[in-house]
Every structure is written in C-alpha cells, then in structure tokens.
C-alpha positions in Angstrom: -12.2 16.6 17.8 -14.4 13.5 17.7 -14.3 10.9 15.0 -17.6 9.0 15.2 -18.5 8.5 11.5 -16.0 7.2 8.9 -16.5 7.1 5.2 -14.4 4.5 3.4 -13.9 5.3 -0.3 -13.2 2.1 -2.2 -14.9 -1.2 -1.9 -12.2 -3.6 -2.9 -10.9 -6.2 -0.5 -8.9 -3.8 1.7 -11.5 -1.1 1.7 -14.1 -3.6 2.8 -11.8 -5.0 5.5 -11.1 -1.5 6.8 -14.8 -0.7 6.9 -15.3 -3.8 9.0 -12.4 -2.8 11.3 -13.9 0.7 11.8 -17.3 -0.8 12.6 -15.7 -3.2 15.1 -14.1 -0.1 16.7 -17.6 1.2 17.3 -17.7 3.8 14.5 -20.6 4.6 12.2 -19.4 3.5 8.7 -20.3 4.2 5.1 -18.6 2.3 2.3 -18.4 3.8 -1.2 -18.2 1.5 -4.3 -17.4 3.1 -7.6 -19.9 0.9 -9.6 -23.6 1.1 -8.7 -24.1 -2.6 -9.5 -21.4 -3.6 -7.0 -23.0 -1.5 -4.3 -26.4 -2.9 -5.0 -25.1 -6.5 -4.9 -23.3 -5.8 -1.6 -26.4 -4.3 -0.1 -28.5 -7.2 -1.2 -26.1 -10.0 -0.2 -24.3 -8.3 2.7 -21.1 -9.6 1.2 -18.4 -8.4 -1.2 -18.6 -11.5 -3.3 -16.0 -10.3 -5.9 -13.2 -9.1 -3.7 -13.8 -10.5 -0.2 -16.1 -13.6 -0.5 -17.3 -15.4 2.6 -17.1 -12.3 5.0 -20.5 -11.0 6.1 -21.0 -7.2 6.1 -23.0 -6.0 9.2 -26.3 -4.3 8.4 -24.9 -1.2 10.1 -22.3 -0.6 7.3 -24.0 1.6 4.8 -23.0 0.7 1.2 -23.5 3.2 -1.5 -22.2 4.3 -4.9 -23.4 7.9 -4.4 -20.5 10.2 -3.5 -22.6 12.7 -1.6 -24.3 10.0 0.5 -21.0 8.3 1.2 -19.3 11.3 2.8 -22.3 13.0 4.4 -21.6 13.7 8.0 -18.2 11.9 7.9 -15.6 13.0 10.5 -12.8 11.4 8.5 -12.4 9.9 5.0 -10.5 6.7 4.5 -9.2 6.6 0.9 -8.7 3.0 -0.2 -8.8 3.6 -4.0 -5.8 2.3 -6.0 -3.0 4.8 -6.3 -3.3 5.2 -10.0 -7.1 6.0 -9.7 -7.0 8.3 -6.6 -6.9 11.5 -8.5 -9.8 10.6 -10.8 -11.9 9.1 -8.0 -11.6 12.2 -5.8 -12.8 14.5 -8.6 -16.3 13.1 -8.0 -16.4 14.2 -4.4 -17.1 17.6 -2.8 -15.0 17.3 0.4 -15.4 20.0 3.0 -12.2 21.7 4.2 -10.8 20.3 7.5 -12.0 16.8 7.1 -9.0 14.4 7.7 -8.0 12.3 4.7 -6.5 8.9 5.5 -4.7 7.3 2.6 -4.5 3.5 2.6 -3.3 3.3 -1.0 0.1 1.8 -1.5 1.7 3.3 -4.6 3.3 6.2 -6.4 1.3 8.0 -9.1 2.5 7.2 -12.6 2.9 10.3 -14.7 3.6 12.7 -11.9 5.8 10.3 -9.8 4.1 11.8 -6.6 3.3 9.9 -3.4 -0.3 9.8 -2.3 0.2 12.5 0.4 1.6 14.8 -2.3 -1.3 14.1 -4.6 -3.8 14.8 -1.7 -1.9 18.0 -0.7 -2.2 19.2 -4.3 -5.9 18.3 -4.7 -7.2 19.2 -1.2 -4.7 21.6 0.4 -7.1 22.5 3.2 -7.5 19.0 4.5 -5.1 17.3 6.9 -3.5 14.1 5.4 -2.7 10.9 7.2 -1.4 7.5 6.0 -2.5 4.0 7.1 0.0 1.3 6.1 1.4 -1.9 7.5 1.4 -5.8 7.2 -2.2 -6.5 6.5 -3.8 -9.0 4.3 -7.4 -8.0 3.8 -8.9 -11.4 4.4 -7.3 -11.8 7.8 -8.2 -8.3 9.0 -11.7 -8.7 7.8 -12.0 -12.0 9.7 -11.0 -10.3 12.9 -7.5 -11.8 13.1 -5.0 -9.7 14.9 -3.6 -7.0 12.7 -1.2 -4.1 13.5 -0.5 -1.1 11.3 1.1 2.3 11.3 -1.2 5.4 11.2 0.9 8.5 10.5 -0.1 12.1 10.5 2.0 15.3 10.8 -0.1 16.4 13.8 0.5 14.1 16.8 -3.0 14.7 18.2 -4.6 13.7 14.9 -2.5 10.6 14.6 -3.5 9.4 18.1 -7.2 10.4 17.5 -7.4 8.5 14.3 -5.7 5.5 15.9 -8.3 5.5 18.6 -11.1 5.7 16.0 -9.9 2.6 14.2 -8.4 0.6 17.1 -10.1 -2.4 18.5 -9.2 -5.7 20.2 -7.9 -7.2 17.0 -7.0 -4.1 14.9 -4.1 -2.1 16.5 -2.9 1.2 14.8 0.4 2.5 16.1 0.7 6.3 15.8 3.6 8.0 13.9 4.3 11.5 12.6 6.4 10.2 9.6 3.9 10.3 6.7 6.7 10.0 4.1 8.3 7.0 5.7 5.0 5.2 6.2 3.8 5.6 2.6 7.2 4.9 1.1 7.3 1.6 2.9 3.9 0.6 1.5 4.7 1.7 -2.0 8.2 0.2 -2.4 7.3 -3.1 -0.8 4.9 -3.9 -3.7 7.8 -3.5 -6.2 10.1 -5.6 -4.0 7.4 -8.3 -3.6 7.4 -8.7 -7.4 11.2 -9.2 -7.2 10.8 -11.8 -4.4 8.2 -13.6 -6.4 10.5 -13.8 -9.4 13.2 -15.3 -7.1 10.6 -17.9 -6.0 9.4 -18.6 -9.5 12.9 -19.2 -10.7 13.6 -21.6 -7.7 16.6 -19.6 -6.6 16.0 -20.6 -2.9 15.2 -19.0 0.4 18.8 -17.6 0.8 18.3 -15.5 -2.2 14.8 -14.3 -1.1 16.1 -13.4 2.3 19.0 -11.4 0.7 16.6 -9.7 -1.6 14.3 -8.7 1.3 17.2 -7.3 3.3 18.8 -5.4 0.4 15.3 -4.2 -0.7 14.8 -2.8 2.7 18.0 -0.8 2.4 16.8 0.6 -1.0 13.4 1.6 0.5 15.2 3.3 3.5 17.5 5.3 1.2 14.5 6.4 -0.9 12.4 7.4 2.2 15.3 9.4 3.7 15.9 11.2 0.4 12.2 12.3 0.5 12.5 13.5 4.1 11.3 10.3 5.9 13.0 8.8 9.0 15.0 5.5 8.7 13.5 4.1 11.9 10.0 4.1 10.3 11.3 1.6 7.7 12.2 -0.7 10.5 8.6 -0.7 11.8 5.3 -2.1 10.7 4.9 0.0 7.5 8.4 -0.9 6.4 10.0 -4.2 7.5 6.7 -5.6 8.7 4.9 -5.1 5.4 7.9 -6.1 3.4 8.4 -9.4 5.1 4.7 -10.3 4.8 4.3 -9.3 1.2 7.5 -11.0 0.1 6.7 -14.3 1.8 3.1 -15.3 0.9 1.1 -16.3 -2.1 -1.7 -14.2 -0.6 0.2 -11.2 -1.9 -0.9 -10.3 -5.4 2.5 -8.7 -6.1 4.4 -11.8 -4.9 2.2 -14.1 -6.9 2.6 -12.0 -10.1 6.4 -12.1 -9.7 6.3 -15.9 -9.2 4.4 -16.4 -12.4 6.8 -14.0 -14.2 9.7 -16.1 -12.8 8.1 -19.2 -14.2 8.0 -17.7 -17.7 4.4 -16.4 -18.0 3.9 -13.0 -19.7 2.7 -9.9 -17.9 -0.2 -9.5 -20.2 -1.5 -13.0 -19.5 -1.2 -12.6 -15.8 -2.9 -9.2 -15.6 -5.6 -10.3 -18.0 -6.9 -12.9 -15.5 -6.8 -10.6 -12.4 -9.8 -8.7 -11.2 -7.7 -6.7 -8.8 -5.1 -4.0 -9.3 -1.5 -5.2 -8.7 -0.1 -1.9 -7.4 3.6 -2.8 -7.9 3.2 -3.1 -11.6 2.2 0.6 -11.9 4.5 1.9 -9.2 7.7 0.3 -10.5 8.3 2.8 -13.3 7.4 5.9 -11.2 9.6 4.6 -8.4 12.6 4.1 -10.7 12.2 7.6 -12.2 11.8 9.3 -8.9 14.8 7.5 -7.5 17.0 8.6 -10.5 16.0 12.2 -10.0 16.8 12.0 -6.3 20.1 10.2 -7.0 19.1 7.2 -5.0 20.6 3.8 -6.0 17.8 1.2 -6.2 19.1 -1.7 -8.3 16.3 -4.1 -7.3 13.6 -1.7 -8.1 15.3 -0.8 -11.4 15.5 -4.5 -12.3 11.7 -4.9 -11.7 11.0 -1.9 -13.8 13.2 -3.4 -16.6 11.2 -6.7 -16.5 7.8 -5.1 -16.4 8.2 -2.1 -18.7 11.2 -2.8 -20.9 10.7 -6.5 -21.7 14.0 -7.7 -20.1 14.1 -11.3 -19.2 14.0 -11.9 -15.4 17.0 -14.2 -15.7 19.0 -11.4 -17.3 18.1 -9.0 -14.5 19.1 -11.6 -11.8 22.5 -12.1 -13.5 23.1 -8.4 -13.6 22.2 -8.0 -9.9 24.6 -10.9 -9.0 27.4 -9.4 -11.0 27.4 -6.1 -9.3 30.7 -5.2 -7.6 31.4 -6.5 -4.1 31.3 -3.6 -1.6 30.6 -2.6 1.9 27.2 -3.5 3.3 26.8 -0.1 5.0 27.9 3.1 3.5 29.8 4.3 6.6 31.8 1.1 6.8 35.4 0.6 5.5 38.9 0.9 6.6 38.5 4.4 8.0 35.3 3.6 10.0 35.6 3.3 13.7 
C-alpha cells in the first residue's frame, strides 16, 4: 500500500498545519475548507489568515471547498474537523471503501457520547480508522518546529505506513495499535486543561496545577482502560505529553478559557469572542456521562462539567475537590499491599 496523496478535511489551524507537515513529507496534498469564501481567500493569499496567519501555504497544496475535488485520488483522508461537527461534515463526502481515515479531532461526540473512532466505525464501517494525537500546537508544527505525535491504528502495518507518509525531519509520528488510548488522551486533556486554567486564573499556584495534572492523568488512564485502552499509552505522547503541554501554556484555547473562567468571566462572553472551537467545552458533558455509565471516578472532569454546564462557581468546585476524603494514591496500595 502506497500513500502518496493525502486529503486533509478541515482548514482550521491544525488542519492547515497538518497539510503543511504532509507536504514537507513529500506527499501530494489537498486541503478542504468548509466555506467557499475561506478556500478562495487561502488560494489567493496562500495563507490561512483567520486561523494561522503569517504561515505561507506552498503553491503545491491544493485548497478547495468542493468535497469531490478534495478527496479525488486520495490514498488517505486526514479528518481535522471539530469532534462535534465530524458527523455532519462527512455526510457531504462520498468516500470509497478501504481508504484509511485518520482522525485528528480531540473530543467525544455530545449526544451519543461516542469517541471519534466509534463515530467513524458507525458511518464508514468499510474504512480502516487511525488516530493522530499528541502534544502539538498548530503554529509550531506549521512553522516546522520539531513535533512528535502518536499515530495509532489497529493494523500494525497501516500504523507504520501512515507514520512514514507524514514523517519528516521535524514531524515525527510514533506508531501505536492502541486507538482507544490515543484518542482518550486527546479528548480528556482538553477538559483537564480547562481545569488547569481555572487553577491559574484563581492564582492557586503551581503546586495545585501540578497536582491537578497528575491526578487528571490518573482519571484519563482509568477512563481509557475502561474503554479497552492500554495504560502505557496514557504515559506517552498522546497522554502525558499532550496533557502537560495543554495544561501549561496560554497557547492552549482550553487552558486560556479556563483561566478566564477562574478570573470571573462568563462562559458566554469568552466563547462569543473566539473564532475557534474550544473542544473541551463540548466534550466535558459527554465525558462525564460516559464515565458515569462505565463506573469510572473522574472528579476533576465532573467538576469542569459542573462549571461549564450547571453554572457552579469554580471556587465551589475547587473547595469540593479539596474536601474529598484522604485516601491511597494508587488503588492497589494499603496495609495488605506488598
């Protein structure tokens, strides 16, 4: 199987950055924008001025808003549509069976509470699914700064082949067969980044943020394992790596939103001034519901859901988290543990 032509569906910041990464890797690339006016402007200016200003798009990257043109002749489709819009976006494409689908969306679908791989398996059961996830700010990857990600597919050969197709001197995909672990890390870290931002906005200190990241990682790992993922995946790029990055930088939309919430701004005001989707806002409720069904304890994620969707004051949530009973750090610890 050769992967020479890649169609990137979604011309936001990350979609544009991945199109650039694929082109640097020597692939033929098409980039699909949902809005015709955005595609026309990008063709004319050779720049994604709205989502990734200052980064030039090579002439070799074909930008289009026509679904048929975008995927014509593609050996693999890279799906970089926000998780909540994935289902609707794919309805406009006629995708041939067998073409690999690589999800780069980091979220859980609200309403169905399904992961992106589950959504894709439902919509296109005859297409192999892969997941690309990891610590990766779009601006840095687009600029050619070193970036490493996880690229997971159930089939080992496909995971390696996709990694080779995207890999270059500055963009390094590490192969995995744990789709569930890779996508859970990407989805949960957005919710945890909002919590880390709230801690920052409330000036609770670096100790508190470090504790939140660590305990948040434990929550994400429990959730991934309950869904069939492997705990070691959450220790890698798509888990710990992405979590640390997103919980530590104002370049993260989720962290920035949390910071503003912690300072007392309303969710409506914050979202009203953002041109980009803040995935953690929409994933929080779905994550909390799915965790309850699975019987997975996720108090931090539950607290973020309470702030975002039930109007609970961030200070109240922090007090509740700090008043939880003292217990063992690891479930297998205790007087009877060896």
